[in-house]
C-alpha positions in Angstrom: 19.4 2.6 2.8 20.8 5.9 4.3 18.4 7.9 6.8 17.9 10.6 3.8 16.7 7.7 1.6 14.1 6.6 4.2 13.1 10.1 4.7 12.1 10.6 1.3 10.0 7.5 1.4 7.5 9.3 3.7 8.1 13.0 2.9 5.8 14.2 0.4 6.4 17.0 -2.5 5.4 19.8 -0.2 7.8 18.8 2.3 5.6 17.1 4.8 6.9 14.0 6.9 3.7 11.5 7.2 4.2 7.9 8.4 1.5 5.3 9.2 1.3 1.7 9.3 -1.7 -0.6 10.0 -2.9 -0.2 13.4 -5.4 -3.2 13.3 -5.5 -6.6 11.5 -5.7 -6.6 7.8 -9.1 -7.8 6.3 -8.7 -7.9 2.4 -11.4 -8.0 -0.2 -11.0 -8.0 -3.8 -13.4 -6.9 -6.5 -13.4 -7.2 -10.3 -11.2 -10.2 -10.8 -11.5 -13.9 -11.7 -10.8 -16.9 -9.2 -7.2 -17.4 -10.5 -6.4 -13.6 -10.0 -7.9 -13.4 -6.8 -5.7 -16.2 -5.5 -2.7 -14.3 -6.9 -3.9 -11.2 -4.9 -4.3 -12.9 -1.9 -1.2 -14.6 -1.9 0.5 -11.4 -2.4 -1.2 -9.8 0.8 -0.3 -13.0 3.0 3.4 -12.8 2.0 3.9 -9.1 2.7 1.9 -9.4 6.1 4.3 -12.3 7.0 7.2 -10.1 5.9 5.9 -7.4 8.2 4.6 -9.5 10.9 1.5 -8.1 11.0 -1.9 -10.1 11.6 -4.4 -10.8 9.1 -8.2 -11.6 10.2 -11.5 -12.8 8.9 -13.7 -9.7 9.6 -13.3 -6.1 11.0 -15.8 -5.1 13.4 -16.3 -1.7 12.1 -16.1 -2.2 8.4 -16.2 -5.8 7.6 -13.2 -5.7 5.3 -10.5 -2.7 5.6 -8.1 -3.4 2.7 -10.2 -3.3 -0.6 -9.0 -3.7 -4.1 -11.1 -2.7 -7.1 -10.0 -3.7 -10.6 -12.0 -2.4 -13.4 -11.9 -1.1 -17.0 -13.1 2.4 -16.9 -13.5 5.0 -13.9 -17.1 5.4 -14.8 -17.9 2.1 -13.0 -16.8 3.3 -9.6 -19.7 5.5 -8.9 -22.0 2.4 -9.2 -20.2 0.6 -6.7 -22.9 0.4 -3.6 -21.8 2.6 -0.6 -18.4 3.4 -2.0 -19.4 7.2 -1.9 -19.8 6.4 1.8 -16.1 5.6 2.2 -14.7 7.9 -0.3 -15.4 11.6 0.1 -16.6 13.3 -3.3 -16.2 10.2 -5.3 -17.9 11.8 -8.3 -15.4 14.5 -8.1 -12.3 12.1 -7.5 -13.4 10.1 -10.6 -13.7 13.3 -12.9 -10.2 14.2 -11.6 -8.7 10.7 -12.5 -10.3 10.7 -15.6 -9.0 14.1 -16.6 -5.6 12.9 -15.7 -5.8 9.3 -17.6 -4.8 7.7 -14.2 -4.9 3.9 -14.0 -4.5 3.7 -10.4 -5.3 5.4 -7.3 -4.9 4.8 -3.4 -6.8 6.0 -0.7 -6.6 5.8 3.2 -8.6 6.1 6.2 -6.8 6.6 9.8 -7.9 5.7 13.4 -7.5 8.1 16.3 -3.8 7.1 17.0 -3.0 7.9 13.3 -2.7 4.3 12.2 -4.0 3.2 9.0 -7.6 2.0 9.9 -8.7 1.2 6.1 -6.9 1.4 2.5 -8.4 1.3 -0.9 -6.7 0.5 -4.1 -8.6 1.5 -7.4 -6.7 -0.2 -10.5 -8.0 0.6 -13.9 -6.8 -2.1 -16.4 -5.4 0.1 -19.3 -3.1 -1.3 -21.9 -0.2 -0.8 -19.6 -1.2 -2.5 -16.6 -3.2 -5.0 -18.9 0.4 -6.2 -20.1 1.8 -6.5 -16.5 1.9 -10.3 -15.0 -0.7 -10.5 -12.5 1.7 -11.5 -9.6 3.6 -8.2 -10.3 0.7 -6.0 -10.3 -0.5 -7.7 -7.2 2.6 -7.3 -5.2 2.9 -3.8 -6.2 -0.5 -2.7 -5.1 -0.2 -4.6 -1.9 2.9 -3.2 -0.6 1.8 0.3 -1.7 -1.1 -0.2 0.7 1.0 -1.7 3.6 2.3 1.8 4.8 1.6 5.3 4.1 4.3 6.0 1.5 5.0 9.5 0.2 3.5 10.7 -3.2 7.3 10.6 -4.5 8.3 7.3 -2.9 8.0 5.2 -6.0 7.5 8.1 -8.7 10.7 6.9 -10.5 11.7 3.7 -9.1 9.4 0.6 -8.7 9.3 -1.0 -5.0 9.8 -4.4 -7.0 12.7 -6.3 -8.5 13.2 -9.2 -10.6 15.2 -12.3 -9.1 15.5 -14.8 -12.1 12.0 -15.5 -13.3 10.3 -14.0 -9.9 9.1 -10.5 -9.1 10.2 -9.9 -5.6 9.8 -6.7 -3.2 13.4 -5.1 -3.6 15.2 -6.1 -0.5 15.5 -2.3 0.6 11.9 -1.6 0.6 11.4 -5.0 2.3 13.6 -3.9 5.0 11.8 -0.8 5.5 8.5 -2.6 5.7 9.8 -5.1 8.3 11.5 -2.2 10.2 8.2 0.0 10.2 6.1 -2.7 11.9 8.7 -3.2 14.6 6.6 -2.9 17.9 8.7 -0.3 19.5 7.9 2.1 16.9 4.7 4.2 16.9 1.9 3.3 14.2 2.3 7.1 13.0 4.7 9.8 12.9 4.9 13.2 11.5 8.5 14.3 12.7 11.4 13.6 10.2 13.4 12.1 12.9 11.2 9.0 13.0 13.5 8.1 9.7 16.4 7.7 11.9 14.5 5.3 14.3 13.5 3.2 11.2 17.2 3.3 10.0 18.3 2.1 13.2 15.8 -0.9 12.9 17.3 -1.5 9.5 20.5 -1.7 11.1 19.5 -4.1 13.6 18.2 -6.4 10.9 21.9 -6.8 9.3 23.5 -10.1 10.3 26.5 -9.8 12.4 29.7 -10.0 10.4 
């Protein structure tokens, strides 16, 4: 990837560069799925965390769980989730906007004092489109979009996933960015586009010597 392509992944439509990675161990929890799908989602989380070299844990001292996945059929189910309105500001208003847009997914983040990701929430409404998607593909796509604070246009036109034979995988370029983003020499958060050059340098360092 070029530095410009990396910069686009973290630059929103209004031109603001905003990068963040997890600043603490990830503690996932999944609501609304059966046991088989739960194993698939947790497997995707473990795979992406291993790629990033980031730690998973059993509990978060502040929140209990900090990477939350909600699968459901109707946005109206969300206001009934206990205490969710304490974690998601203006939950009722958000639900109304998502219903009006006929959205089938939404992600929200909370950040710590250093700007790193403190908690992330994925809300997935299983409509006809997502219902036809293999569970492995859906899970991997959702997990990678919670591993970093990507821009609102990062995957608007191109999926972060690719197909290799019969298996869905992360695109190699996106996998490289995730690995580079979690390099300990880089900050957990950045708002200056020069950060993309540092990511590019780490990507170059990943390349095997010829």
